[in-house]
N, C-alpha and C positions, 0 to 999 in steps of 0.2 A: 590539404593543409600544408603550408609551407614550413620546412624545417628551419629552425633558427638556432643560434648558439648564444650562450651567455658567457661573458669573459669576466671572471671575478679575480681581481688582483689584490694581493695582501703582502705584507711584510716589507714594503719599501715606500719611499716618499718621492715626490716629484722634485726634479732639480730644474730651477729656472735661472736664466742669466741675470746679471745685475742690471741689464739695460731695461728701461722702462718699456720700450717697444723694439722689436716684437717679442712675445713670450717664447721661451725656448724650453726644451725638455731633453734630458739626458737619457739615452736608451739604455736599459739594463734588462737582465734576465729576471723573471719573476714567475710565481705560480699562476697557471692558467687553468681554469675549470671549464671543460667543454660541456655543453648542455643541450638537451632537446626541448624544443618548445611545446607547450601544451596549454590548452584553454578549457575553462569549464566554470564551475560555480562552487561556492563554499556552502556547506550544509552542516547541521548538528551532527555530532558523532553518531548518535542514534536518533532517528526521526521517523515519523509516519505522517502521511497525508490522510486525513479522515475523509473518506468518500462515501457517496451514496451507492448502494448496490443496484438500485433501480431508480426510475424517474419518481421522485417523491418530494412532497412539500416539506420544507423545514419548519417543524412545529416549535422546537425550542433549541437555542444554543445556551448551554448551562455554564459556559466559561467566558471570560473576557480575554482580550489580547494582552499577553504579558503575564497572565495568571499562572501560578504553579499547578501542575497536574500530578496525580498519583496513578500508578498502574491499576487498571480496572475501573477508573472513575468514568462515570457517564459524562460525555461531552456534548453530544447532540442527539435529539429525538426528532425523527422524521414521521411523516404520516398526516393523518387528518384527526381533528378532535372527535369526530364521529366514531372513530374506531374504538375509542374507550366505551361509548354507549353500545356499540355492536358486541364488544366483549361481554358486557353485562347482560345483554339480551341472550346471547348464545349460551352463557353460563346458566341462566335461569331455564332456558329451554332444555339444556342437558339434564339439569336436576329433575325437571318434570318428566322427561322421557324415561329416565332411570326409575322414577317413581311408578310411572305407568307400566313399565316392563317388569316390575316386581310382582310377586304373588299377593302383596298386601294392598295393591291398587284396588280402587272401588270397582272398576269394571271387571278386573280379574277375579275379585272376590264374588262379584254377582254371578259370573259365568260359572265359577267353580260350584257355587251353591246350587244353581240351576241344574248343572251337570249331575251333581250328587242326587238331587231329587228326581231327575230324569232316570238315573240309573236304578234308583229304588222302584220307580214306577215300572220301568221295563222289567226288572226282576219279578215284580208282583204279576204284571200281565203275562210274562212268560210262564210262570208257575200255574196261573190260572188257565192258560191256553193248553198246557200239557195235561192238566186235570180234566178239562172238557173233551180233549182228544180221547182220553181213556174212557170217559163216560159215554162218549159217542160210539166207541168201539163196542161197548156193552149194551148199546141201544137205550141208555139211560137218559140221554138228552138228544135233541135232534142234531144231525150232522151240520146243519146250517149255523147253529149256535156255536159249535166247536170251531167252525171256520171263522166266524165273526170274532171269537176270542183270539184266534191265531193272527188275524189281520190287525187287531188292536195291539198285540204284542210286537208285531213287526213295525207298526207306527211308533210305538214307544222306543223301539231300538233306533229308528231313524232319527227321532227327536234327540235321543241321547247322543248318538254319533255326530249330529249337527252341532250340538253344543260343544262337544269336545273339539270339533273342527274350529269352531269360533274361538275357543281357548287358545289353540295352537296358532291360529292366524293372528289373534291379538298379540300373543307373545312375540311372534316373528316380526310383526309390524313395529311393535315398540322397540324391539332390539335393533331393527334397521334404522329407526328414528334416532336411537342412541348413537349408533355408528355414524350416521349422517351428520348429526349435530357435533359429535366429537371430532369428526374430520374438519368441519368448518371452524370449529373452535381451535383446533391444532394449527390449522393453516393461518388463522388470524393471529394466533400467539406467535407463530414463527415469523410472520410478517412484522409483528410488533418487535420481536426479539432482533430481527435483522435491521429494524429501524432505530434501535437504541445503540448508538455508536459510542464505544468506550475507548479509553487509551490502553495501549499495550506497553507503554514505557512510562517512566518517571522523568519529569522535566518541566517544561513550561509551554505555553501557547505563544508561538511566534507570529502567527498571522491568521486572520479570519477572512475568508474570501467571499462569503455569501451572507445574507441577512435572514433573520427569521421572517417566515411568510413567503420567501422566494422558493422556487422549485429547483432542486438539484437534479441534474441529468445523471443517468447511470455512469459511474466512474469519475464524476466531476468532483474535484477536491472542495471540501467545505472549510477545512482549517488545517494548519500545519503545527504539529506539536513535536518537540524534540528535547534532547538533553540540553541543559542550560549552560554548562561550563566548558564542555569539550566539543571541538568542531573538526571536520574532515573536508578534504577536497574531493570533488568528483570531476576528473579531468578526461578530455579526449586526446589521444595520441595517435598521429598519423600512422597508417600501417607500414609506411616506409621506415619509421623510426622505432617501432615497438620492440624489435629485436634487441635494441640497446638498453631497454628499460627493464629494471629488475627490482623486486621487493628489497626494501632497506635503503634504496638510494635516497639522497637528500634533494629537497626541492626549495627553491627560493621563489616566492610569488608575490604578486601585488594585486590589490583589489581597488576598484574605483571608489569604494566607500572610504578608503584611507589613502588618499592620493599622496604619493611621495614616500610612503612607508614600504619596507620590505618585511616579509614574514617567512618563516621556514616550516617545512613539513617533511614527513618521511613516508615513502611508499609502503603501503601495507597490503595492497591487493591489486592484481591485474586480472581483469575479466577476459579469458581467452577466446572470446567470440567477437568477430568483427561486426560492427554496425554498418549494414550495407548502404544506409542512406548517406553516410558521410565517410565511409572507408576508414573508420577510426576504431580504436580500442578504448574501453573505459578503464581508467586507472583511479584507484582511491588512495588517499594519503592522509595520515593523521597529522593535524596541525600542532606544532609545538607551542608551549606557553599557555597562558590562560586568558589571552585577549578575548573580548567579546565581539563577535562579528554579526553581520546581518545576513541570515540565510538567504540563499539564491542569489547573492551578489555575484557578479561576474568576476572571473579570476584569470589572469595570465601568469603562467608559471614556467620556470626553467628547471628541468630535471637534470641534475648534475651526474654526467655519466662517465667522465674521464678527467683526470687531473695530470698536468704535465708542467715542465719548466721551459719557458720560451721568452723571446723578445716580444715586447708589446709597446705600443704608443697610444696616446689619447687619440680617439677617432677624430677629434676636432682638428688635429694637425694634418689629417690626410686630405690631399687635394683630389680633384677629379682625375680619374684614370689611375687611381692608386699610386700617386706620387707624393713627394714630400720635399720641403726645403731643408737641406742639410749642409752643415758647415764642412767646407772642403779645405784643401791646402792654401796656404798664403792668405788666410782670413776670408777667402771667397765663400759665398753661399750659392749653392746650385740646386736645381730641381732634379730629383732622382726618382726613377721608376722602381716600385717595390713589388715584391711577391707577398701578398697578404694571405692570411689564414682565417681563423676564427675571429668573429667580430661581434660586438654588441653596440648599443647606442653610445657607449663611453670609450670603449677600448678596442684595439685591433691588433691581432697577432701578426708579427712580422716573420715571414719564412725566408726572405731573401732581400738584399738591397741595403740592409743596415747591419751593423754589428754593435755589441755592447760598447758603451762609451761615446757612441756618435751623438752629436748634438744637432737636434732638429729645431725648426722654427715654425711657429703657427702661421706666420705670413712672411712674405719677402721683405727683406730689410729696406 
């Protein structure tokens, strides 16, 4: 980035000769402000670009360009209409899974009842088997009958254990279904939450970049919202000039949106990390006044870094090779080589070749 200087002259007036042609100027000392050139854009003092976090369809844009916004207000909803139906389905599935996992579910109650009956049957068969074993020992009943009663008790125990296993398996299965549906529902709700884009500031909508129904890529801006009354500059300063730039320094800037007008700002922040792609540093400045600007308009600025008192002439009087027509002795007008310093489009500092009071001419007489 090329380093430029601005020359701001105040406190004096131009002196022209009484002749109609050519125009003349009387050289005097005057204040000179040296400046560093910077370029960038103007933005709201506080702003945010509302972006999609993933590739999503824009379902709704709930604000219009120029509309005021409040902090926390929903601005954009992303996603598909079917996601609402999916939420309803998963919600119903979760309620059903929780019902089935509870002790009051029909299947659970059925198995609990069967298990209780099986337990009673097992206890009866076990008591009967023990009784027959005792009788068989006394030779009161055949040993085969005692064995049959024992096998029956074992079968009752197996049935009881099987029903208890079914109860536990049912509970585990239903709990797993509850967890699975809960995870799906949480993921969909999180997705929906990420797709509901809200404002973090109070201000207004400056620009809407995309339309409803279009797809926003991850990180792609959908709209720009920002403070309505205050603005700031976001400038880039060449790394060769950044050492001269300090917070609190004044800035004079122009923007193409207001051709011919100059505005002022004050440096508030210098980001101390170089941007490698352009070898520049980012500088922020608060814009003075309450003028309304167009965000993201390009800006050319002069950061005022030094003030001194020196000779200066209008740049229009300067000839090729940094020379000028100057009044000499005996009414002669001669061309004189100058040693120039700081210059802008309108003024040039003179370091040598002229002195205060010299009369110069815009053209040869």
